[in-house]
Rosetta silent file (secondary structure, phi, psi, omega in degrees, C-alpha in Angstrom):
SEQUENCE: MDAFYPTTDPQLFWQSVRKVRDLEISRILPGHHELSVPVDIVGRIEKAFRELSREGKLWQGGGVFQYRDFQIHI
SCORE:     score description
SCORE:     0.000 S_00000001
   1 L     0.000  118.331  176.320   29.697   -1.494  -51.385 S_00000001
   2 E  -110.763  112.561  177.075   32.824   -0.760  -53.300 S_00000001
   3 L  -126.396   37.546 -171.044   35.941   -2.409  -51.923 S_00000001
   4 L  -103.250   -2.953 -179.728   37.686   -2.777  -55.258 S_00000001
   5 L   -63.695  144.841 -177.857   40.404   -0.107  -55.107 S_00000001
   6 L   -55.493  -27.740 -179.453   43.921   -1.605  -55.363 S_00000001
   7 L   -88.697   -1.562 -178.444   44.747   -0.290  -51.890 S_00000001
   8 L   -92.578  123.695  175.188   41.608   -1.810  -50.303 S_00000001
   9 L   -92.285  113.851 -177.751   42.045   -5.122  -48.517 S_00000001
  10 H   -56.676  -32.392  178.573   38.628   -6.880  -48.631 S_00000001
  11 H   -66.280  -42.114  177.961   39.396   -8.657  -45.344 S_00000001
  12 H   -69.449  -35.223  176.662   40.048   -5.331  -43.586 S_00000001
  13 H   -61.570  -44.914  178.140   36.943   -3.845  -45.211 S_00000001
  14 H   -61.019  -41.023  177.427   34.900   -6.749  -43.808 S_00000001
  15 H   -59.543  -40.981  177.629   36.472   -6.135  -40.394 S_00000001
  16 H   -64.849  -40.090  177.718   35.277   -2.510  -40.580 S_00000001
  17 H   -61.301  -41.288  178.956   31.759   -3.648  -41.511 S_00000001
  18 H   -62.945  -39.397  178.801   31.735   -5.913  -38.428 S_00000001
  19 H   -63.664  -43.128  179.087   32.755   -2.973  -36.222 S_00000001
  20 H   -66.010  -40.787  179.609   29.931   -0.826  -37.624 S_00000001
  21 H   -57.761  -34.718 -176.513   27.454   -3.706  -37.237 S_00000001
  22 L   -79.118   -6.998  177.482   28.270   -3.875  -33.517 S_00000001
  23 L   -81.981  157.727  174.772   27.363   -0.205  -32.955 S_00000001
  24 L   -87.251   94.641 -175.377   23.887    0.900  -31.917 S_00000001
  25 L   -96.996  130.060  177.018   22.852    2.558  -35.171 S_00000001
  26 L  -107.873  -16.640 -179.161   19.577    4.441  -35.365 S_00000001
  27 L  -161.264  143.379  176.336   20.009    5.966  -38.825 S_00000001
  28 E  -112.683  126.940  178.444   22.292    5.680  -41.850 S_00000001
  29 L  -116.518   92.904 -177.429   23.054    8.835  -43.815 S_00000001
  30 L   -73.472  158.648  177.264   24.804    7.804  -47.044 S_00000001
  31 L   -85.234  -10.093 -178.282   26.848   10.146  -49.181 S_00000001
  32 L  -138.435  163.255  174.823   25.168    8.898  -52.378 S_00000001
  33 L    67.112 -143.969 -174.181   21.774    7.724  -53.581 S_00000001
  34 L   -95.944  163.507 -176.534   18.686    7.994  -51.369 S_00000001
  35 L   -90.242   -5.636 -176.909   18.428    8.678  -47.655 S_00000001
  36 L   -92.792   58.460  178.648   16.027    5.851  -46.805 S_00000001
  37 E   -88.645  122.404 -179.046   18.671    3.193  -46.150 S_00000001
  38 L   -68.987  140.537 -177.321   17.398    0.602  -43.660 S_00000001
  39 L   -62.194  -31.587 -177.605   19.600    0.174  -40.580 S_00000001
  40 L   -70.761   -6.072  179.661   19.541   -3.619  -40.892 S_00000001
  41 H   -62.788  -29.801 -179.621   21.483   -3.413  -44.153 S_00000001
  42 H   -62.011  -44.269  177.889   24.747   -3.378  -42.182 S_00000001
  43 H   -64.818  -37.385  179.099   24.028   -6.860  -40.812 S_00000001
  44 H   -69.628  -36.283  176.651   23.057   -8.120  -44.251 S_00000001
  45 H   -66.512  -42.216  178.179   26.258   -6.702  -45.750 S_00000001
  46 H   -61.223  -43.056  178.681   28.300   -8.376  -43.007 S_00000001
  47 H   -61.203  -40.297  178.797   26.542  -11.683  -43.702 S_00000001
  48 H   -63.995  -43.568  176.906   27.325  -11.327  -47.422 S_00000001
  49 H   -60.786  -41.809  179.756   31.014  -10.696  -46.663 S_00000001
  50 H   -61.036  -43.871  178.667   31.017  -13.767  -44.377 S_00000001
  51 H   -64.604  -42.604  177.985   29.511  -15.907  -47.153 S_00000001
  52 H   -61.519  -40.347  178.871   32.004  -14.588  -49.708 S_00000001
  53 H   -64.020  -46.796 -179.288   34.846  -15.401  -47.316 S_00000001
  54 H   -60.891  -33.805 -179.249   33.509  -18.914  -46.670 S_00000001
  55 L   -85.605   -0.039  179.583   33.247  -19.474  -50.440 S_00000001
  56 L    74.799   24.377 -176.459   36.835  -18.270  -51.009 S_00000001
  57 L  -107.403    3.809 -175.906   35.701  -15.228  -53.016 S_00000001
  58 L   -93.572   72.942  178.603   36.848  -12.452  -50.688 S_00000001
  59 L  -140.507  154.605 -177.839   39.991  -11.375  -52.511 S_00000001
  60 L   -55.623  126.112 -179.178   41.046   -8.255  -54.405 S_00000001
  61 L    83.136   14.457 -176.123   39.527   -8.302  -57.906 S_00000001
  62 L   -66.718  -22.093  177.268   37.078  -11.069  -56.948 S_00000001
  63 L   126.482 -166.827  178.640   34.211   -9.521  -58.872 S_00000001
  64 E  -115.640  128.288 -176.917   30.787   -7.973  -58.373 S_00000001
  65 E  -120.382  120.348 -174.387   28.276   -9.837  -56.226 S_00000001
  66 E   -94.465  132.961  175.331   24.616   -8.846  -56.410 S_00000001
  67 L  -122.344  179.031 -173.604   22.270   -9.126  -53.438 S_00000001
  68 L   -50.540  -55.249 -176.624   18.643   -8.091  -53.049 S_00000001
  69 L  -128.531   21.396  174.256   19.194   -4.359  -52.467 S_00000001
  70 L  -158.909  167.758  173.150   22.967   -3.919  -52.605 S_00000001
  71 E  -135.906  155.242  176.410   26.037   -5.237  -54.321 S_00000001
  72 E  -116.755  124.480 -179.018   29.589   -5.843  -53.220 S_00000001
  73 E  -114.267  109.738  178.733   32.316   -4.965  -55.695 S_00000001
  74 L  -124.738    0.000    0.000   35.758   -6.322  -54.785 S_00000001
C-alpha cells in the first residue's frame, strides 16, 4: 500500500480502504505483482491503518510499516 505521495492524505486513504472493505468482494485483480491476492487482505489492511491511527503514526511521511504479507508506506 503506497499512500506516501505529497497529495495523499493517509486519513482519506484509510477511509477509502474502509469503503472497499464493506463491499462484497469475490476477487482482487491488482495492477502489479501476482494475481493470487487473498480477499481478506482488505480487512487486514484496514486493521493495520486503524492500529497506525491509534498509535499516532497515520500522518504524511510517517514511514514504512511491514506486516506479514503487505506493507503500508505513508
